[in-house]
Each structure stands twice: as C-alpha cells, then as structure tokens.
N, C-alpha and C positions, 0 to 999 in steps of 0.2 A: 919901067915896070915891064916885066917879060910876060908874054902871053902863054908861055909853056906851062902845061899842067904839072902840078906838083905830085909826087909819088910818096907813098908812106912806106917807110923802110922798117916799121915795127913788125917784127916777125910774128907777134900775136894777132896782127890784123891781116897782114898780107902774106899769104903763102904758108902759114903755120896752123896746125889743127888746134881746137879748143881743149884746154886742160882744166879739170876741177880741183879745187884746193880743199882738203878736209881739215877742220879744226875741232878737237875734242873738248867737251864741257866737263867741268868738275862735278856736276850733279848727276848721279847714276841714272835718274829717270823717275817719272811719276809712278811707274808700275810698282816700284818698291815701297810706296807709302802705305799700302794695305798691310803687308806683313810686319812692317815696322810698328804700325799702330797696334796690331794684334799683340805683338811682343810686349809693347808698353803696357797694354791693358792687363795682360796676364801677369806681368811683373808687379803692377800696382795691386792686383787682387791678391797675389801671393804675399806682398808686403802687408796689405791690410789684414789678411788672414793671420799672419804671424803676430802682428801688433794687437789684434783683437782677441786672440786666443789667450785665455788665462793660464796660470801655471797648472801643471799636473802634479798631484800629490798622492801619497799612499796613506790610507787610514786602516788600522787594524781593529776589527770589530769582533765582539763575541759571536760565535756561530749560533745560528738559529734565529737571527733577527728578521729573516724574511726578505732581506734586501737582495738586489741583483742588478744586472746591467740595465741602465735607464732609470734607476732610483734617483729621485730628485733630492738635492741638498737645499734645505729651506732655512731662511733667516727672516723672522717676522712675517711669515706667510708668503714670502717671495722666493722663487727659485734662484739660487746663486751658483749652482754647479750640478754635475750629473755623473753618476757612476758609469765608467766605460767598461771595465772588466772586474771580475771578482773571482777569487780562488781560495781554496782552503790552505791554511798553514800546515806545517808538518805535524803539529799536535792535534789536529782535527778539532780543536776547541775554539779556534778563531778563524776568521776569514780576512784576506787582504784585498782591499778594494782600491782600485786605481780610479781616482776622481779628477775630472777636468773642471776646474773652477773658472768662474767668469773673470775677465781681466780686471774688473773693478775691485776684486778682492785681493789683488796681488799684494797690496800693502797692508792687508788685514789678516795675514796668516802667520803672525809672529808667534813666539813662544807663549804658551798659555791658551792658545786657541782650542776650543772645545768642540767635540763631535759626539753625538749619541743617536741611538735609533728611537724614533717616535712611532708608536703603533697608530693604526687608524683611530681617529677621534670623531665622535658624533656631536661634539659641543658646538660645531659650526657647520650647519647644513646649508650654507649658501650655495653649494654645488654638490651633486651626488658623487662627484669625483673624489671628494674627501673621504667617502665611505668605501669606494670600490678600488681606489688606486693603490691600496696597500700601504705599507710603512714608508716613512720618509726619514731622512737623516737631518737631525737637528744640528744647528751650527751657531756658535757664539764666537764672534771675531775678537782678535787681539792684534793691535797694531804692532808692526815690526817686520823684520826680514822673513820671507816665507821659508818654511822648513820643507824637507822632502818627505818626512814620515811623521805620523801622529798616531796616538793610541786613544781610541774612543772610550767614553765613560759607559759603565754598564747600564745606567739609567739617566734620565734627565736630571740636571743639576738643580740645586736650590738656587733661586734667583737672587737671594740676598748677597750683596756684595758685587753682583754682576751688573745689575741695573739699579737706579735709585729707587728707594722704597724701604719698607720695613716689614718684618715678619712678626706674626702674633700666634697665639696658641688657643686651641679650642678643646674643651673637655665635654664628654657626653657618655651616657651609658650605652648608646647605640647611635651610630652614624648613618644608618640606613644605607642608601646607595651612594653616599658621599665617599669618594676615594681620591687617590692621587690624580691630580690634573683637573679636578672639578673646579668650575668657575666660582669666583667670589664676586657677588653682585651688590651694587648699591643702587637701589631704585631702578632696576632693569639695565644698569650700565655695568659692564664687566670691568672690574678694577684690579683683579688679581686672580690667584689660583691656589688650590690646595697643593702643598709641596710633599707632604708625607702624612701617613696615618699609621699609628702603632697601638698595640694592646698593652695596657699597663698591668702590673702585678695584681691590682685590686679589681681586675676584669672590667675596667672602664677604658675608654678610648681617648687618645690624645692625637690631635692633628695640628700640624704646623702649616699656616697659610701665609702667603706673601701678597702685600698690596703695593702696587707701583706708585711712585710719586707722580703727580702731586696728590693723588687720591688717598694716600696714607694719612693725610691730615684730617680726613673725615672720621677716622677711628678715634673715639674718646673712651675714657674709662666707663662711661654710662651707655655705650653702644650695646645693642641687643642683636644676637645672631640666631638664625633659625634655618632649618633644612628647607630649601626651596625647590628640591628635586622630587618631592613626593606629591601624589594626588591627595588633596586635603578635602575631607567631607565633614561638615559639622552641622549642628542644630542650634540656632540662636533665637533671640526674641523675634527677629524678622522672618524666621522660618529656616528651612534647610538651605545650605549653600555648598557649592562644589567649586574647588579651585584646582585647575589643571595647569601645571607649569609648561614651559616651552618644551619642544621635543628634545632639544639638546640637553636641557636640565633634567628631563625625565629619564633619559638614557645614560647620561654621564654623571648626573648628580650636580648639585649646585648649593652654595651657601649664600644667603642674603643677609644684609644687616641694615640697620638704621641707627641714627644718632640724634641726640637732642638738637633742636633748631637754634639754640642759644649761640650767638656768635662768640660768647666768652667761654664756651666749653673747652676744657683743656684737651690736649692731644695725648693719646695713649702712648706710653713708652714701648719701644721694641721688646717683644717677648711677653707683653701683658697677656694674661690668661682670661678667657671668656667662656661662659657656658653656652652650649649649642642646644637650642630648644627645638621641639618637634614641629612647631608651626609658628606663624606670625602672631596668632592670638596668644599662645603661651608666652612668647617672648615679650609681647606688649604688656601683659598683665603679670609678669613674674615679679615676685617680691623685690623691692629695692632696699637700699640701705636705710630709708626712712620708715619702712613698714613697722607696724606695732603688732605684737602677737597677742591673741586671745584664745580662749578655750571654749569649746562647745561640746556638750554630751548629748547625742541623739540616741534614740532607740533603734533596735534592729529593724523595725518596720520602715525606717527611713530609706532603705535600699542602699545600693552601692554608691558611695561618695568617694571618688578617686582623688588621689593626690593631684593638685593642680586644678581641681574643679573651681568654678567661679563662686565668689561670695557676692550676692546681689542685695542692693538696698534701693528701694524706690525705682526698680527697673534698671539701675545702673550697676555695673560691676565696680566694687570698691576694694576688692582684694581677692585672694585665692586661698584654697585649702593647702597648707604646707604638708600636713601629715595626718593620716587617719589610721585607726586600728579598730579591731573588734575584740571586746573583752567581756568576760562573765562577771557581773556585779553580784557577789554573794549576798550583800546586804539587801539589795532590791530583788534578788532572786530572778534576775533577767539579764539578757544581753544588752550591752551598751556600746556605742560608737564614740569614743573620745576623739575629737578633731582639734587640730591646731590651725587657727586662721591667721593670716597675715593681711592686715588691713592698712591701706595707704592713706595717711592723713590728707595728702594733696587731693585725693578724689572726694573728700568731704569738704573741700574748700578751706582747710586749715593751713595756716602759714607754715613754711618750711622751718625746721629747727624747733618746733614746739615740743617734740618728743612725746614720751609716754604720759607725762603729767597732763598735758593739754588734751591728749587723746582720751585718757581715762576720764577726765572731767566731762567732756562732751558725751562719751559713751554712757556714763552714769546718769546723766540728764536724760538721755534717750531711753534708757532702761526704765527710769522712773515714769516716763510717759507711756510705757507699754511695749517698748521694743523687745522682741523675742526672736530667737533663732529657730528655724524650722527647715526641713528638707523641701526642696522644690525641684522643678525640672524646666528647662528652657522651653520644651514642647511637652504639654501634659501627656502623661502616660507613656512617653517615649524616651529612651536613653537613660543614662545614669543621672543621679540626683546632683544638684548643686546645693548651696546653702543660702537661704533667703533670710534676711533680717527684716521682719515685718512688725507693724504695730498691731497688737492684739487687744481688742476692746474687752474690758473687764478682766484682764489678766491679773493673777494674784501679785501682790506687791513683791518686789525683788530688788536686790542691790548688786553692785559690781564688786566681787571679792575673789581672792585666790591669787595664785602665782603660777602661771600667768592668770590674769583675771578671767573669770568665767562669765560668758553671756548666757543668761538662762534660756532654756528651750521653751518653745510654745507648749502649753498644756495640750494633752491628747495627741501629741505627735506632730500635728499640723502637716502642711504640704499635701502633695498628691496622695501620698500613702496614708496620711491622716484622714483625708476625704474618703479614700477607699475603705479604711477601717470603719469610719462612721456609717458609710453606706452599707457595709457588711453587717454592722450592728442593727441598723434599721431593718435590713432584710431579714435578719434573724428574728427580730421582734414581730415583724409582719408574719413571718412563717409560724410563730408561736401563737398567733391570735386564733380563737375558735371561729374561723371564717364560716364554716358550715352552720354552726348554731346561730351566728349573727344573721346570716342570710335567711334562715328559717324564721327567726323572730321578725325580721323586716317583712317577710311575706305575710305572716299572720297579722301584723299591724296594718299592713296595706289592705288586706281583706276586710278588717274591721272598719277601717275608715270608709271603705266603699259601701259596706252595709249601713253605716251611720248616715252617709250622705243620701242614701235612698229612703231613710225613715220619714213617715208623714209627720210625726211629732216634731222632728228637727225642722222640717219645712215650716210648720205652723209657728214654732218658736221664733224662727228667723223673720216671719212675716209680722208677728207682734212687735218684735224689736224694731223692725223697720218703721212701723206706725208710730211707736213711741219716739223714735228719733225725729220723725217728721213733725209731731206735735211739739217737741222741745224746740225745734228750729222755728216753728211758728210763734211760740210763746216768746222766744228770745227776740224775734223781730218786733213783736208787739211791745215788749218791754223797752227795746231800743227807741221805738217811735214815741212812747208815752213818757219816757224817763225825764226829759227836760221839763215838762209841765208838772209832773209829780214833785220833782226836786224844787221847783219854784214855789209851789204851794206850801211845801214843807218848810222852806226857809221863811216864808211869810208868817206862818204859824209860830215858828220859833221867835221871830222878831216881835210879834204881838205879845206872846207869853212873857218874854223878857221885859217888855215895856210895862206890862201890867204888874209884874212883880216889883219892878223898881218904883212904880207909883205907890203901890201898897206899902212899901218899905218907908218911903218918905212920909206917908200919912201917919204911920205908926210912930215914927220918930218924932213927928210934930206933936201928936197927942201925948206922948210920953213926957214931953217936956212941959206940958201944961197941967198934968195931973191925971188922975185915974178917970177913965171913961166908962168903966163897967165891963171891960172885956178881959179875958184871960190872956195876958201878954205872952206867957210861955207857950200856950197853944198856938197863938197867932204867929209867933216867931218860928215855931216848928213847921207850920203850914207854909210860910214863906220860904223856908229852907228847902222843903220838898219840891215846891214849885220851881225854885232856882235849879235844883238838881235835874228836874224833868226837862227844863229848857236846855240845860247843858247836854243832856243825853240826846235830845232831839237834834241839837246842832251837830253833835258828833256823828249821829246817824246820817244826817244830810251830807256831811263831808265824806263819810265813808262810801255812801251810795254814789256820790259824785265821782269818786275815784274808782269804784268797783261796781258799776251798774249791773254786772252779771250776777251779783250776790242775790238779787231778787229771785233768780231762777234756781241757783245751786246752793244758796245759803252762805253764811259767813264762815270762812275757813279758820 
C-alpha cells in the first residue's frame, strides 16, 4: 500500500468553477390560479344565467290597457314573467310587449296559451300593492313547444273548459254592485267568480258564474243565492240588525249561496238557472216548490205590504207575500189590498208531499178555531207591514173557500194600524164628551156633599145609628149565651107535651073499647089532634132555632 496521497482528477471538483443546471416545470405557477378561478366563476355564472333565463316572447295587446315595462305576468296569484319593453303597433290600436318568462314556463307556452290584461282588483286586500300596482297580465298556460308571438284576449276568458268545474246562471231584476269578476262564496269560502253579466230584452239581468271543482258539487237544484256585497239593515223580532260585508265584497261585489245539508241532495247540472235574492233572509224564506198559495184581502189602513214581506204565525215566519196590489172595491165602496201568500207546509211541521189537500185541511181547522189574517210589523209603528196570522177571540164564524182559498181577515183591521184606528176612535169619542159640563156637575156634587157632611142633623142621625148597632150587638151576644138553655127547655116542653098526648090517646082508645063513658068523643079527638099539631110546631121551632139562632133577633126569613 503506497503512502502517496491520492489526487482528484474530476474537473468539477478540482480546478473547475461551479455551474448551475436549470430544469423547467410543466406547471406555469401558483400566481395564475386566481385569474383561472375568476374565469371559471364568470363562466359558471354566465352558464347559470343562460340556463335560468326563460324564453322571451312577444304578445300583442289592445292599446289602452295601462301596461308598461315592469308589468308582472301572473298565474294563480304568482309572478311568472315580466314585461321588458312595449311599443305601439303601426295601427296605433295595439301594443307589442316583449315579455321575459320564467324558465319554468318554457314547456307551458304551447299553442293555445292565453294572455289578457287584468285591471286592479279590490277583492283581495291582503296587501295594498294589489290596489296601487296597476294592471297585471293574466296568463293561462298550455303545454307544448314555446311560440315566438301571441295575441292577447280583449278580456279575461270564461274559466269553463280551462279548469275543472261547472258554470251556472243567475237571474235578477237588479244585480246591485255584482259585476264581472265578483267572488262567489260558500259560507265565507271563495269557490268561484262571476264570468259575465248582461241585460236581457225584458230588462232583467242574467249572469254566468263559474264554480271550481270540487266545490261545484255543493251546488244543488235547491241552492239559494243572494247578493252578499251590499250593506244589509233590517228590523226583526229581535230588534234592528246591521250586516256589513267584507271590504272586498263591498267594493267589488260578491254572491253567496247555501245548499241543503242533506247528503242525498242532487247536484245541479251545468247551466242550471237560479234566482238572485237581495239578502240572505229573502233567499232563506223564498217560496219553494212545496209552498201553497192563499189569498188575503186587507184594507187600505193596513199600510204598505211589500212583495216578499214575511207571513208570521205564533212569532215564526211560515211564508212570504208573493204579490200584492191596491184596488177599489165598488161593492164595499172602499180600497182593498188583495195579497197572495205562499205558505210552507214544512214550517208548520207537515210532512213533505202532503200538497194542497193536507194544507187546506189544517188551515180550515185553524180558521174554525179563530185564525185570522191581519197586518203587523216586526217593530211596532216602524217600517212596512208584514202579515200576521193570529187567533182572534170571539171572531165571527168563517170558512176556507175560493181559488186560491181565502184566509179571512181580522175584524176591524187588526194589527198596528187597527190599534191606531181604535185609539183614534176612542180619542174622537173623548173629544166629543161634554167635559166642561161634567166637570161643573162634579164640582156642584162635591160642594153638596161637603155641606151635607157638616149638617148637625146628619151627625145626630149617625150617632143614633151607632147606638142602635151597639144595642143590636149586645142583644146578639146575650142571645148567643142564653140560646143553649132556651133550646133545652123548649125541647123538654115538647117532649112532655108529646108524652101527654100519647097517654091521653091510649086512654081514649081503651075507654072506647069498653063503651060510652059520657064524653064527647069527637071533641076529645079534635083536642088531641090540636095538641099533636102544637107539639109538632114546637119541635119544628126548636129545630129551626137550633139551626138559626140569630132568628130570635132578625126574625124568620
């Protein structure tokens, strides 16, 4: 092994300078992560915006609807689009609106999609925005491929055929504030709306209303409809009452209805016609198919009896006045009010289907018991008259006759007007009395009584009468105390006299059997007879005094 030091011949170590080697990476560097992320986010937002933005469509509307940029497109109360721009068409009668719909409606803009302008409505005041936001665009979707252009309807369409449900008809002489779009209510629940109102040639009104399913099953042929959008004030047996509808119904109008509670009630067919009544009370008591007609003739003093006025019996309404008129009766030489009444058998507890025969039988029985018709008023002296069926004591006999049968009226008019007439008669009689002369006579009689009361002779007479009464009372007391002893002695005398007469009779009979004794038998028999009569009289006197001891004082009556 050599001790010579070794040398390094590697040029990188010995004698050569250090050299760096550069190696390039494939990653450009972390500094570029920020712009790349920003680009990705912008791209995602752009993609999201494109995918979330619904289709843009054009709808042509009649000019003058009041819509503009920002007008909302509504479906069932929810916004589904918005008007972006609007411009007039060349004819200046229409406007072209460019509308951006929500993306969810892309598949619901097919052929048959409907658009229309809806004005501000006050039927729903959940927010004041529904009043001040102006018109909106109504929308009814139709599935299919979206079109580019649509023509709007001039007014809201009838909902029949668009949504499940049925349409019905209302008739009335006056609809009040009920118009197109008015709500149809069932016990405060909105179930439909009025679709159209028109005037018929006979100057009555007809309205078509639609009830959505499943509420259309609530409408039966016996349903009653009334105007629920008016303030109702009435006077009833319980006093005055005021009914104020909701603000929406008051401003936009409303129709309410109710139906029989029977689960077997049939459903009304589409297009069935109903009458519209002015109030719930009129609808509830309107004549039904079971009502029976009767006739009543009242005098002019009965006052105003309007058509639809109630017919009352025992404080309950049993019918209504169907028709009334005012006529001159030449035979009676006075004005008369012939009235036609419709009385419901069910309100008298009669079974359904009894008809006129059963109703006439019951009414004839009641008339025989004194039932009569007379004018009345729910609140005395206030408001128009109704017709009251009351039992009149001592009423002249009457029967049920005529076609329709006539219920006899109460004698003297009856009712409030009859009372007023009676009071007027009494007042006239009092006014005709010679009140001044009667007052003068009473004054004279009073003065004479005063003079008589101060007379000494009257005072002496009264004193004498007082003494006589006192003596009579003393005598009566004495008689009452002595009467038992007197009656006892009298009975003992009678007993002894009777015994003596009997003994004498036996003696005479014995002597007569043995022969003549020298006495006049005829005289003796007469004497014994007289003694017997005296004993009997004394016994009768004792019995009478025993029963009437006061006879000793006042004599036998």
